[in-house]
C-alpha positions in Angstrom: -15.5 90.3 53.4 -16.0 87.9 49.8 -13.6 89.4 47.8 -11.1 89.0 50.7 -11.8 84.9 50.9 -12.3 84.6 47.3 -8.4 86.3 46.9 -7.5 84.0 50.0 -8.5 81.2 48.2 -7.0 81.6 45.2 -3.8 82.7 46.8 -4.1 79.1 48.8 -4.8 76.7 45.9 -2.9 78.2 42.8 -2.0 74.4 42.1 -6.0 73.3 42.3 -7.1 76.5 40.2 -4.4 76.3 37.8 -5.7 72.9 36.9 -9.4 73.0 36.5 -8.6 76.2 34.1 -6.5 74.3 32.1 -9.8 71.8 32.0 -11.5 74.3 31.1 -9.4 75.6 28.7 -8.8 72.0 26.6 -13.2 71.8 27.0 -13.8 75.5 25.2 -10.9 74.4 22.5 -12.5 71.6 21.9 -16.0 72.4 21.8 -15.4 75.3 20.1 -14.2 72.6 17.3 -16.2 70.5 17.1 -19.1 72.9 17.3 -17.4 75.1 14.7 -16.9 72.2 12.0 -20.0 70.6 11.9 -22.3 73.9 11.7 -19.2 74.8 9.2 -20.0 71.9 7.1 -23.3 71.4 7.2 -24.2 74.9 7.0 -21.7 75.9 4.6 -23.0 73.0 2.2 -26.1 75.5 2.0 -24.0 78.5 1.9 -22.2 76.9 -0.9 -25.0 75.7 -2.5 -26.5 79.1 -3.0 -23.9 80.9 -3.4 -22.6 79.0 -6.3 -26.4 79.6 -7.4 -27.0 75.7 -8.3 -30.2 74.8 -10.5 -33.3 73.3 -8.9 -33.0 70.6 -10.3 -30.1 68.7 -12.6 -30.4 66.6 -15.4 -27.6 64.1 -16.7 -29.0 63.1 -20.2 -27.4 61.6 -24.0 -26.3 64.5 -25.9 -28.7 63.2 -28.5 -31.9 63.6 -26.1 -33.1 67.0 -26.9 -35.5 67.4 -23.3 -34.0 70.1 -22.9 -36.1 72.2 -25.9 -39.6 70.8 -24.0 -38.3 71.5 -20.8 -37.5 75.3 -21.8 -41.9 75.8 -22.9 -42.9 74.7 -19.3 -44.3 77.5 -17.6 -42.7 76.1 -14.0 -39.1 76.5 -15.6 -38.1 80.2 -14.9 -34.2 79.3 -16.3 -32.5 76.7 -18.2 -28.6 76.3 -18.9 -26.5 73.4 -21.0 -23.5 72.0 -20.4 -22.5 69.2 -22.9 -19.4 66.7 -21.9 -17.8 63.7 -23.3 -15.7 60.8 -21.0 -12.6 59.6 -21.2 -11.0 56.7 -19.7 -7.4 57.6 -17.8 -5.5 55.6 -20.8 -6.0 58.4 -23.0 -4.4 61.0 -19.9 -0.9 61.9 -19.0 0.4 64.1 -16.4 3.8 65.2 -17.2 4.4 62.7 -19.6 3.0 59.8 -17.2 0.3 57.8 -17.3 -2.7 58.8 -14.6 -2.9 55.5 -12.9 -4.6 56.5 -9.5 -7.8 57.7 -11.5 -11.0 55.0 -10.4 -13.6 56.5 -13.2 -13.8 57.6 -16.4 -13.1 61.6 -16.7 -16.0 64.2 -18.2 -14.5 66.7 -20.0 -17.5 69.8 -19.7 -17.5 72.1 -22.2 -17.0 76.1 -20.6 -19.1 77.4 -23.5 -22.4 77.9 -20.6 -21.5 77.4 -16.8 -24.7 75.6 -15.4 -23.1 77.3 -12.4 -21.2 79.8 -10.5 -17.6 77.8 -10.0 -14.8 78.4 -7.7 -10.9 78.2 -7.8 -8.9 76.4 -4.7 -8.6 80.4 -3.7 -12.8 80.5 -3.5 -12.4 83.4 -6.4 -15.7 82.8 -9.1 -14.4 81.4 -12.4 -15.6 83.1 -15.0 -13.8 81.5 -18.0 -11.2 78.8 -18.6 -8.4 80.3 -20.5 -7.3 78.9 -24.6 -5.4 75.7 -23.6 -6.0 75.8 -20.2 -7.9 73.5 -18.2 -9.6 73.1 -14.0 -10.1 70.3 -12.9 -11.9 68.7 -9.7 -10.3 67.6 -7.1 -10.3 63.9 -7.4 -8.7 64.1 -10.5 -6.0 64.4 -8.9 -6.0 62.0 -6.8 -2.3 60.3 -6.2 -0.7 63.0 -8.2 1.8 65.6 -7.7 0.5 68.1 -10.5 0.8 71.8 -9.9 -0.5 75.1 -11.9 1.6 75.4 -15.5 2.1 71.5 -15.4 1.0 69.5 -18.6 -1.8 67.4 -19.1 -1.6 65.5 -22.3 -4.6 63.8 -23.8 -4.3 61.5 -26.8 -7.7 60.6 -28.5 -7.9 58.2 -31.7 -7.9 61.5 -34.2 -5.7 64.1 -32.5 -3.4 64.8 -29.4 -3.6 68.2 -27.2 -1.9 69.4 -24.4 -3.7 71.1 -22.1 -1.6 73.6 -19.1 -3.5 73.5 -15.2 -4.4 76.9 -14.0 -6.3 74.6 -11.0 -8.8 72.9 -9.2 -12.5 73.9 -8.6 -15.3 73.7 -6.4 -18.8 72.8 -7.6 -21.8 72.6 -5.6 -23.7 70.4 -7.8 -21.0 67.6 -9.2 -20.0 64.7 -6.8 -16.2 64.8 -6.0 -15.9 62.1 -4.1 -12.3 59.9 -4.8 -15.2 57.3 -6.4 -16.9 59.1 -8.2 -16.1 60.4 -12.0 -13.5 64.0 -11.9 -14.6 66.7 -13.9 -12.6 69.0 -16.7 -13.6 72.4 -17.8 -12.1 73.3 -21.2 -12.2 76.7 -22.9 -15.0 76.5 -25.2 -13.8 76.6 -28.8 -10.6 73.6 -27.6 -13.9 71.5 -26.2 -15.6 71.4 -29.6 -12.1 70.2 -31.1 -11.2 67.5 -28.9 -15.1 66.9 -29.0 -15.1 66.3 -33.0 -11.6 64.2 -32.5 -13.1 61.6 -29.5 -16.0 61.1 -31.2 -14.1 57.2 -31.4 -12.4 57.4 -28.2 -15.4 59.0 -26.0 -17.4 56.0 -24.4 -20.2 58.2 -23.6 -21.0 61.6 -24.7 -23.6 63.5 -22.4 -25.2 67.1 -21.7 -25.9 68.3 -18.2 -29.3 70.5 -17.9 -29.7 72.9 -14.7 -32.8 74.0 -14.5 -34.1 76.3 -11.8 -37.7 75.8 -11.2 -40.3 76.9 -8.6 -42.1 73.0 -9.0 -38.9 70.3 -9.2 -41.4 67.8 -8.9 -43.2 69.2 -11.9 -39.8 68.9 -14.0 -39.0 65.4 -12.6 -42.1 64.4 -13.7 -41.9 66.2 -17.2 -38.6 64.0 -17.6 -39.4 61.1 -16.7 -40.4 59.6 -19.9 -37.2 60.5 -22.1 -34.4 57.3 -22.0 -31.5 57.4 -19.8 -31.4 60.4 -17.9 -30.7 61.1 -14.1 -32.3 63.7 -12.3 -30.8 65.1 -9.3 -32.7 67.8 -6.6 -30.5 70.0 -4.2 -31.2 67.5 -1.4 -29.1 65.2 -3.5 -26.3 68.1 -3.8 -25.8 67.9 -0.2 -25.5 64.4 0.4 -22.0 64.9 -1.7 -20.4 66.0 1.1 -21.8 63.3 3.4 -17.8 61.7 3.8 -16.7 65.2 5.1 -19.2 65.1 8.3 -17.2 62.4 9.7 -14.0 63.5 11.3 -16.7 66.6 12.6 -18.7 64.3 14.4 -15.8 61.9 15.9 -13.8 65.2 17.4 -17.4 66.1 19.2 -17.6 62.6 20.4 -13.9 63.2 21.9 -15.6 66.4 22.9 -18.4 64.6 24.5 -16.0 62.5 26.5 -13.6 65.2 27.5 -16.3 67.4 29.1 -17.7 64.2 30.8 -13.9 64.5 32.6 -13.8 67.9 33.2 -17.2 67.5 35.1 -16.5 64.9 37.1 -12.9 66.6 37.7 -14.7 69.6 38.8 -17.0 67.9 41.0 -14.6 66.2 43.0 -12.2 69.0 43.5 -15.6 71.5 44.6 -17.0 68.3 47.1 -12.9 68.6 48.4 -12.9 72.5 48.8 -16.0 72.8 50.6 -15.1 69.7 52.8 -11.5 71.5 53.6 -13.2 75.0 54.4 -15.8 73.7 56.7 -14.2 75.8 59.6 -14.6 79.3 57.3 -18.2 78.1 55.9 -19.3 77.0 59.7 -17.5 80.9 61.0 -19.3 82.3 57.8 -23.0 80.7 58.8 -22.3 81.3 63.2 -22.3 85.4 62.0 -25.7 85.6 59.9 -24.1 84.5 55.9 -26.9 82.9 54.1 -26.0 79.4 52.4 -26.9 82.2 48.6 -23.9 84.5 49.6 -21.5 81.5 49.9 -22.5 79.9 47.4 -21.6 82.9 45.7 -17.8 82.8 46.5 -17.4 79.7 45.1 -19.6 80.6 42.1 -17.8 83.6 41.4 -14.1 81.9 41.4 -15.4 79.1 39.3 -17.4 81.9 36.9 -13.6 84.2 36.4 -11.9 80.6 35.4 -14.3 79.4 33.1 -14.2 82.9 31.4 -10.3 83.2 31.1 -10.5 79.5 30.2 -13.0 79.6 27.3 -11.5 83.1 25.9 -8.4 81.0 25.6 -9.5 78.0 24.5 -11.6 79.7 21.9 -8.3 81.2 20.9 -6.2 77.7 20.6 -9.5 76.1 18.6 -9.1 78.4 15.7 -6.0 77.1 14.1 -7.6 73.3 15.3 -10.6 74.1 13.8 -8.5 75.3 10.0 -6.7 71.8 10.5 -9.3 69.8 10.8 -11.3 71.1 7.8 -8.3 71.6 5.7 -8.9 68.4 3.8 -13.3 69.7 3.3 -12.0 72.9 2.3 -10.9 71.4 -1.4 -14.2 70.8 -1.8 -16.7 73.6 0.0 -16.5 77.1 -0.2 -17.1 78.2 3.6 -18.8 80.9 5.0 -16.1 83.2 6.8 -18.7 84.6 9.7 -18.7 81.4 11.7 -16.7 83.2 14.4 -20.4 83.3 16.5 -20.0 79.7 16.4 -16.9 78.9 18.2 -17.8 81.9 20.3 -21.4 80.3 21.3 -19.4 76.9 21.8 -17.0 78.5 24.3 -20.3 80.2 25.8 -22.0 77.2 26.2 -18.9 75.8 28.4 -18.8 79.1 30.5 -22.9 78.3 31.1 -22.2 74.7 31.5 -19.5 75.2 34.3 -21.6 77.4 36.1 -24.9 75.8 36.1 -22.6 72.7 37.3 -20.6 74.4 40.0 -24.1 75.9 41.3 -25.5 72.3 41.5 -22.0 71.1 43.8 -21.7 73.6 46.0 -25.3 72.5 47.5 -23.1 70.7 50.4 -23.3 74.0 52.0 -26.5 74.2 52.6 -25.9 71.0 55.1 -23.6 72.3 57.4 -24.0 74.2 60.5 -22.0 76.5 62.6 -21.6 73.9 64.8 -19.4 71.9 62.0 -16.3 74.8 62.8 -15.8 73.4 66.2 -16.4 69.6 64.9 -13.3 69.9 62.6 -15.8 69.2 60.2 -16.7 65.7 61.4 -20.7 64.9 62.7 -19.3 61.3 64.1 -21.3 59.0 61.9 -18.6 57.4 59.9 -17.6 55.9 63.5 -20.4 53.4 63.4 -18.9 52.1 60.3 -16.9 48.9 60.0 -14.1 48.7 57.6 -14.2 45.8 55.1 -10.7 45.2 55.7 -8.8 44.7 59.7 -4.9 45.0 60.1 -5.0 42.1 63.0 -6.0 39.6 60.2 -4.4 41.1 56.6 -1.2 39.4 55.8 -0.5 42.6 53.4 2.8 45.4 54.1 1.4 48.0 55.8 1.9 50.5 53.2 -0.5 48.3 50.6 -3.0 47.6 53.4 -3.1 51.6 54.1 -3.9 52.5 51.0 -6.6 49.8 50.3 -8.0 50.8 52.9 -8.1 54.5 52.2 -10.0 53.3 49.0 -12.3 51.5 50.2 -13.0 53.8 53.6 -13.4 56.8 50.9 -15.6 55.1 48.1 -17.2 58.1 47.2 -14.2 60.1 46.5 -12.0 57.0 44.8 -16.0 56.2 42.7 -15.0 59.6 41.8 -11.8 59.3 40.0 -12.0 55.7 38.4 -14.9 57.5 36.8 -12.5 60.4 35.4 -9.6 57.2 34.7 -12.3 55.7 33.0 -13.1 58.4 30.9 -9.3 59.1 29.9 -8.8 55.3 28.8 -12.0 56.0 27.1 -10.7 58.7 25.0 -8.0 56.8 23.4 -8.7 53.3 23.1 -12.2 54.8 21.2 -10.6 57.1 18.9 -8.3 54.1 18.3 -11.1 52.0 17.0 -12.8 54.8 15.3 -9.6 55.7 12.9 -8.9 51.8 13.5 -12.3 51.2 11.6 -12.6 53.8 9.0 -9.1 52.0 7.6 -10.6 48.5 7.7 -12.5 46.7 5.5 -15.5 46.8 8.4 -17.6 49.1 6.6 -17.1 47.9 3.2 -21.0 46.3 3.0 -22.3 50.2 3.6 -20.8 51.2 -0.1 -22.7 48.0 -1.0 -20.3 45.3 -2.0 -20.6 41.6 -0.9 -18.9 41.5 2.9 -17.3 37.9 1.2 -15.6 40.6 -1.5 -11.3 40.0 -1.0 -10.8 42.2 -4.0 -12.3 44.8 -6.2 -11.1 45.9 -9.5 -12.1 49.8 -10.4 -10.9 50.7 -13.7 -12.6 50.5 -17.2 -9.2 49.7 -19.2 -8.3 46.4 -18.1 -4.4 46.8 -20.9 -2.9 43.4 -19.7 -6.3 41.1 -21.1 -7.9 41.6 -24.2 -10.9 39.2 -23.2 -12.2 41.3 -19.8 -11.5 45.0 -21.7 -13.7 43.8 -24.7 -16.3 42.5 -21.8 -16.2 45.7 -19.6 -17.7 47.5 -22.5 -20.3 44.8 -23.2 -21.2 45.3 -19.6 -22.5 48.8 -19.5 -23.8 48.2 -22.8 -26.4 45.3 -23.1 -28.4 43.7 -19.9 -26.6 40.2 -20.1 -23.1 42.0 -20.6 -22.5 41.2 -17.1 -22.3 37.7 -17.8 -19.4 37.7 -20.4 -17.5 40.1 -17.9 -17.4 37.7 -15.0 -17.1 34.3 -17.1 -13.8 35.9 -18.5 -12.8 37.6 -15.1 -12.9 34.1 -13.1 -11.6 32.4 -16.3 -8.3 34.6 -15.5 -8.3 34.0 -11.8 -8.1 30.3 -12.6 -5.7 30.6 -15.4 -3.3 32.7 -12.6 -3.4 29.5 -9.9 -6.2 31.7 -7.4 -9.9 30.8 -8.6 -12.7 32.7 -7.3 -15.6 33.8 -8.3 -16.2 37.7 -9.5 -19.5 40.0 -9.1 -20.1 43.2 -10.4 -22.5 46.1 -8.8 -24.2 48.4 -10.3 -27.3 50.9 -9.8 -29.7 53.5 -11.3 -31.4 56.3 -10.2 -35.0 56.2 -10.6 -38.0 58.5 -9.7 -40.3 56.3 -6.6 -43.4 56.9 -5.7 -46.0 55.5 -2.4 -49.2 57.5 -2.0 -48.5 61.3 -2.4 -44.7 60.9 -2.0 -42.4 61.0 -4.8 -38.3 60.8 -3.9 -35.1 59.9 -6.3 -33.7 56.4 -4.9 -30.6 54.7 -6.4 -31.4 51.0 -6.7 -29.2 48.4 -6.7 -28.1 45.2 -8.2 -25.3 42.5 -7.9 -24.6 40.2 -10.8 -23.7 36.2 -9.3 -24.2 36.7 -5.8 -28.0 36.2 -4.5 -29.3 39.3 -2.6 -29.5 37.5 0.7 -25.1 37.8 1.6 -25.7 41.2 2.1 -26.9 42.4 5.6 -30.4 43.1 6.3 -31.2 45.2 9.6 -35.1 43.9 9.5 -37.6 41.7 7.1 -35.8 40.0 4.0 -33.7 40.5 1.4 -35.2 40.1 -2.1 -35.7 37.4 -3.8 -37.5 38.2 -7.2 -37.9 40.7 -9.8 -40.5 42.6 -8.1 -39.2 43.0 -4.4 -37.3 45.2 -2.9 -35.1 46.3 0.3 -35.0 49.8 1.2 -33.2 51.7 3.7 -34.8 53.5 6.8 -33.7 56.7 5.1 -35.9 56.1 2.1 -38.7 54.3 3.8 -39.0 57.1 5.8 -39.1 59.6 3.3 -41.7 57.4 1.2 -43.8 57.1 4.7 -43.5 53.9 3.8 -42.9 50.1 5.8 -42.2 46.5 5.1 -45.1 44.8 3.4 -45.9 48.3 1.4 -45.9 48.3 -2.1 -43.7 51.2 -4.0 -44.0 52.2 -8.0 -40.9 52.9 -10.1 -40.4 54.3 -13.2 -37.8 52.9 -15.7 -37.5 55.1 -18.3 -41.0 54.7 -19.5 -42.0 51.9 -17.7 -43.7 52.0 -14.8 -42.9 49.4 -12.3 -44.6 47.8 -8.5 -42.5 46.7 -6.1 -43.0 44.9 -2.5 -41.1 46.1 0.1 -39.4 42.9 1.9 -36.7 44.5 4.7 -34.2 47.8 5.6 -30.8 47.4 5.4 -27.6 50.3 6.0 -25.4 51.7 3.4 -24.2 54.7 2.4 -24.8 55.2 -0.8 -26.9 58.1 -2.2 -26.8 59.1 1.6 -28.6 56.6 2.8 -31.1 57.3 0.0 -31.0 53.6 -1.2 -32.2 50.3 -2.7 -31.5 46.7 -3.4 -33.0 44.4 -5.7 -32.7 40.5 -6.1 -29.9 39.5 -8.3 -32.0 38.6 -11.4 -33.4 42.4 -11.8 -33.0 44.1 -14.9 -32.0 47.8 -14.9 -32.1 50.7 -17.3 -28.8 50.7 -19.0 -29.6 54.3 -19.5 -30.1 55.4 -16.4 -26.7 53.6 -14.9 -25.6 56.0 -12.5 -22.8 53.8 -10.6 -21.3 50.7 -10.9 -18.5 49.6 -8.6 -16.1 47.8 -10.8 -15.4 43.9 -10.3 -15.6 42.6 -7.1 -13.5 38.8 -6.4 -13.6 36.3 -3.3 -11.0 33.5 -3.7 -12.4 30.5 -3.3 -9.5 29.1 -0.5 -10.4 32.0 2.5 -6.8 34.0 2.2 -5.3 35.8 5.0 -4.8 39.2 5.0 -1.5 38.6 3.6 -2.1 36.9 0.7 -4.9 38.6 -0.5 -1.9 41.0 -0.7 0.0 39.4 -2.5 -2.6 38.3 -5.0 -3.4 41.8 -5.7 0.2 42.4 -6.4 0.4 39.6 -9.2 -3.6 40.9 -10.5 -2.0 44.2 -11.3 0.8 42.6 -13.1 -1.5 40.4 -15.0 -4.4 43.0 -15.7 -2.2 45.8 -16.7 -3.6 48.2 -14.0 -2.9 49.3 -10.7 -6.6 49.8 -9.5 -6.9 46.7 -7.4 -7.5 47.5 -4.1 -8.3 44.9 -1.1 -11.8 46.5 1.1 -9.7 48.6 3.3 -8.1 50.4 0.6 -11.8 50.5 -0.6 -12.6 52.6 2.5 -9.9 54.6 2.7 -10.3 55.4 -1.5 -13.6 56.2 -0.9 -13.9 58.1 2.3 -10.5 60.2 2.8 -10.5 59.9 6.5 -8.0 57.9 7.1 -4.9 60.3 7.7 -7.5 63.1 9.6 -8.7 60.5 12.1 -4.7 58.9 12.8 -4.1 62.6 13.6 -6.7 63.2 15.0 -6.2 59.9 17.5 -2.6 61.0 18.3 -3.9 64.5 19.4 -6.5 62.5 21.2 -3.2 60.5 23.0 -1.7 63.3 23.7 -4.2 65.3 25.5 -5.6 62.2 27.3 -1.8 61.8 28.6 -1.9 65.6 29.8 -4.9 65.0 31.1 -4.5 62.6 33.2 -1.4 64.2 34.9 -3.3 67.2 35.4 -6.1 65.2 37.1 -3.8 63.2 39.2 -2.0 66.3 40.5 -5.2 68.1 41.4 -6.3 65.3 43.3 -3.4 63.9 45.1 -2.5 68.3 46.4 -6.4 68.0 47.4 -6.2 65.0 49.2 -2.6 65.6 50.9 -3.8 69.2 52.0 -7.0 67.3 53.4 -4.7 64.6 55.5 -2.1 67.1 56.3 -3.1 65.8 59.8 -2.9 62.4 59.0 0.4 62.2 57.4 2.2 64.3 60.1 0.7 61.7 62.3 2.1 58.4 60.8 5.1 60.3 60.9 4.9 60.8 64.4 4.3 57.1 65.3 7.8 56.3 63.0 6.5 55.8 59.2 8.9 57.0 56.5 8.9 59.5 53.6 8.9 56.7 51.4 6.0 54.6 53.2 3.7 57.7 52.9 4.7 58.6 49.5 4.1 54.2 48.5 0.6 54.7 50.6 -0.9 57.6 48.2 1.0 56.2 44.8 -0.6 52.8 45.5 -4.1 54.1 46.1 -4.1 55.6 42.7 -2.6 52.9 41.0 -5.0 50.9 42.5 -7.8 53.0 41.4 -6.0 53.4 37.2 -6.5 49.5 37.7 -9.6 49.0 38.2 -10.8 52.2 35.4 -8.7 50.2 33.3 -10.8 46.7 33.7 -14.0 49.0 33.4 -12.7 51.2 29.8 -11.9 47.7 28.9 -15.2 46.1 29.4 -17.9 49.0 28.0 -15.1 50.3 25.0 -16.1 48.0 22.4 -20.0 48.3 22.6 -19.2 52.2 23.1 -17.1 52.6 20.3 -19.6 50.8 17.9 -22.3 52.8 19.5 -21.0 56.3 19.0 -19.2 54.9 15.4 -23.2 54.0 14.2 -24.3 57.5 15.2 -21.8 59.3 13.6 -22.4 57.0 10.4 -26.2 57.7 10.5 -25.2 61.5 10.0 -24.1 61.1 6.9 -26.1 57.7 5.5 -29.1 55.7 6.7 -26.8 53.7 8.8 -28.5 51.3 11.8 -25.8 49.0 12.4 -22.4 48.7 12.1 -19.1 46.5 12.8 -15.7 47.6 14.3 -12.1 47.3 13.9 -10.0 47.2 16.3 -6.2 46.6 17.5 -6.3 44.4 20.4 -2.8 45.3 22.1 -3.9 49.3 21.5 -6.7 49.5 23.4 -6.1 46.6 26.0 -2.9 47.1 26.5 -0.7 50.2 25.3 -3.5 52.6 26.0 -4.3 50.9 29.8 -0.1 51.2 30.1 -0.2 54.9 29.4 -2.4 55.9 31.9 -1.7 53.7 34.5 2.1 54.9 33.9 1.4 58.5 33.9 -0.6 58.0 37.1 2.5 56.2 38.5 4.6 59.0 37.6 2.0 62.2 38.2 1.5 60.7 42.1 4.7 60.0 42.6 6.6 63.1 42.2 3.4 64.9 43.5 3.2 62.8 46.2 7.3 64.2 47.1 5.0 67.1 48.4 4.6 64.8 51.9 8.5 65.3 52.4 7.4 69.0 53.4 4.9 67.8 56.7 6.5 67.2 59.8 4.9 65.5 62.7 4.6 68.8 64.8 2.2 69.5 62.2 -0.5 67.2 64.1 -0.9 70.8 66.2 -1.6 72.0 62.9 -5.4 73.3 62.2 -5.3 74.7 58.7 
């Protein structure tokens, strides 16, 4: 009997069941794809580090230091490998005869005599050696360039010219390959020796990388602490290299959560309507002695079948979606291919959630009794209620009045529709805000750059201005070198009619101690602007050389709080600092600190500089800043001058992917909204068949009936648009802060939004789809005749 009832239900409600199936497919697809991406990236990083045989400690130090000879004697050190390298600026490099204009920092040339760990090519095969005359490079070396295997890189030094054949990119788990970091090139050992000798005058630094395998990383770091000019990195540091790759995965998860919420609300609506419509069948089943659990099992079985079929289809659809979203990450990481179970787990989770939710929604069956079968499902309570509006007093047209009266008479049902429509709008607007934010200047403070900055010069080779070029050389070799750099930059700005203020930011990696905790933290100093020009979450900015602000993540690692004192080893010298406040940043994965403007840094431990930042005196608008940047490119002879928004795009490399995801979400919202409208309108028509027939019997035309059904959905959509407009900005900020907190130490962030898009275009899409979908579905009311008032079905 149960199967006959179930079969009859599936036949009679094909449209509703198909739409629910499509919802499950969408939910399963997004759930599987987002979960797979998050696990693939987080678990993939661990997997990549393991298969790369990455060291427990990596140390970068000047070539003339002999720390490697000391460390190999330590009992804690099991194995040590050494890679030698030198750095050249981009003016020494040409790709197929053309100058490489898009490199931000110098390029490191690494000797392939002994690989420090395992490297992999773009097809995830291990690289065992470099052919004579060939080279492999990290992906960020090719930023902005079209370069294919077999093309020629020409390296020109003061003592020779070398032509190298491109063999492909290589992936490394130990070196940062984001666009903001130095790219690396691996050469054959013989080629490297020749170039190293010829680059004696051209290289701006020579170094070696120690790859140390140890059972006690802290002991190795402590033993190396006294050596001048070193930077130490551990496996925890390597994990932070891939932090930007997490952004898309978490944003997709946020979209998935919103869609799942819309699906569950819709499912609640569908189940409630089904139960109220089938009062007669339920009453009869209870009259013949069937228990509540037996009746509920009929509905659970149906939704189990729908969720199972939908999840299987959704999982299959998630595979190409996941591959597309992981495309940008695959250039950096070798993934574990055994991620099938992860996607299946996501789809299975959808099935379980739907079944649990469906079971909860069928509780209404318990309240129904056999007498409902003869009362037409009514208990009489509604006759004691008074309507908010009255026909006799209303001046509204009959169609508008009836539509408004329907909404006010069934607030619970239309509230559910309002919630669903609100979530549909939020799917578009929240994704729009996330994509716009990551291609705007709002997150610029998370990269350690003053928020007042208008433009940044990220080039160590200013060929158009000899004074600035010389000052850049002094900047990285003298503690007072920044003064000359700032002076010459501001002089250049004055001479070209765009006076402004120049600042420079650099950072050192220091081992930091608090109690029994020891952590490697990146310390940032910005010259020519006070530290209080930055944004702080708690406390105050550091104002003295013995004061420091830390990120919340760094304080948690150190088990410290504001007011505590910490110790840092700056290279043979120990200093004590007091914590004055906390701030948010992406830098070093959130393990960062900010010192005051006058604090000295150990130049031998400099691990990063952010070029030259410019703040124009007259606060120009965005268009004017763009024109001045183009003028500065001509004056300085470099293309590497960026606005804040371009800096964010360059560092995160997420703008293109997120815009694609945004467009996908808009298309998905159109589909979801259309499905919801069709599902709910068909449900209303089915339930209100007798009322529609009665209206026609007393003289209402088809147009009035269709107009009534369309208008009440439009009213609901308008209310949803208003609600979504109120909550979209705080919701976007909360979600984006959550996403940013996964990749750095971030407690708050600003958001960028396109007012026309989120307050006009997206609402118009929802209302437009609602009008069209409801109108076309409501045309079905034409098939209902006045004689149907006697129908009990």
